C-alpha distance (Angstrom), angle and dihedral (degrees) to the residues before:
residue distance angle dihedral
M1 . . .
N2 3.79 . .
Q3 3.79 118.6 .
R4 3.81 131.6 -143.2
T5 3.78 129.2 179.0
V6 3.80 131.3 -139.8
N7 3.81 125.2 -169.4
C8 3.80 122.3 -132.4
N9 3.80 118.3 -92.2
T10 3.80 95.7 20.5
S11 3.77 134.2 115.2
G12 3.76 134.9 -166.3
E13 3.78 144.0 98.4
L14 3.78 134.0 -59.3
A15 3.80 116.5 -150.8
I16 3.80 114.8 -130.8
L17 3.79 110.5 -130.9
P18 3.83 124.7 -156.2
C19 3.81 90.1 -109.7
D20 3.84 89.1 54.1
I21 3.80 90.1 55.7
H22 3.80 90.7 50.7
E23 3.83 98.6 43.3
G24 3.81 105.7 22.6
I25 3.79 125.8 -120.8
K26 3.79 136.9 -102.6
I27 3.81 116.7 -156.4
V28 3.81 115.7 -159.9
L29 3.81 123.8 -161.2
L30 3.81 112.6 -142.9
D31 3.80 126.0 -159.7
E32 3.82 125.8 -140.1
K33 3.82 90.7 -78.6
Q34 3.83 91.0 49.9
A35 3.82 92.3 -109.2
P36 3.82 115.8 144.0
I37 3.81 112.3 -111.0
A38 3.82 101.9 166.1
W39 3.77 139.0 8.5
Y40 3.77 136.8 -166.0
E41 3.78 131.1 -163.6
F42 3.79 128.7 -152.5
D43 3.78 119.0 -169.3
S44 3.79 121.7 -140.4
R45 3.82 94.1 -100.3
Q46 3.81 90.7 60.3
L47 3.80 92.6 54.1
E48 3.81 100.7 47.1
N49 3.81 97.2 92.4
D50 3.80 100.7 34.4
G51 3.79 126.9 79.0
I52 3.80 93.2 -170.6
I53 3.78 141.4 20.3
K54 3.81 114.5 -139.3
F55 3.79 115.6 -151.7
A56 3.80 145.0 173.9
A57 3.81 118.1 -160.0
N58 3.78 127.0 -162.8
S59 3.80 126.8 -176.8
V60 3.81 95.3 -71.1
R61 3.82 111.3 20.5
I62 3.77 147.3 17.6
K63 3.80 122.5 -122.9
F64 3.79 115.3 -154.2
E65 3.78 125.2 -153.1
G66 3.80 117.6 -130.6
V67 3.79 98.5 -9.7
K68 3.80 133.2 72.2
P69 3.82 120.0 -147.9
S70 3.80 117.7 -115.5
M71 3.82 89.5 -136.5
I72 3.80 130.1 24.4
S73 3.80 127.7 -170.4
E74 3.80 117.1 176.5
L75 3.80 116.0 175.8
V76 3.80 100.3 -169.7
A77 3.79 126.7 54.5
E78 3.78 117.6 -139.2
């Protein structure tokens, strides 16, 4: 599974690469000290039809537009 990182309080788009579609992707939310505080997994079936994943991250979680992760792990409650 490929891994990408997102910093707290950011938003944007992540491009889906061919290797992501084959292996799946894990997106990790990092705090100000670059410590992981949440992670989200998308399996290959979820990525087949999308070229990008749009997101908005706050200080404890990432919200994704149009796609729901297959696994969610959030360490801090808001």
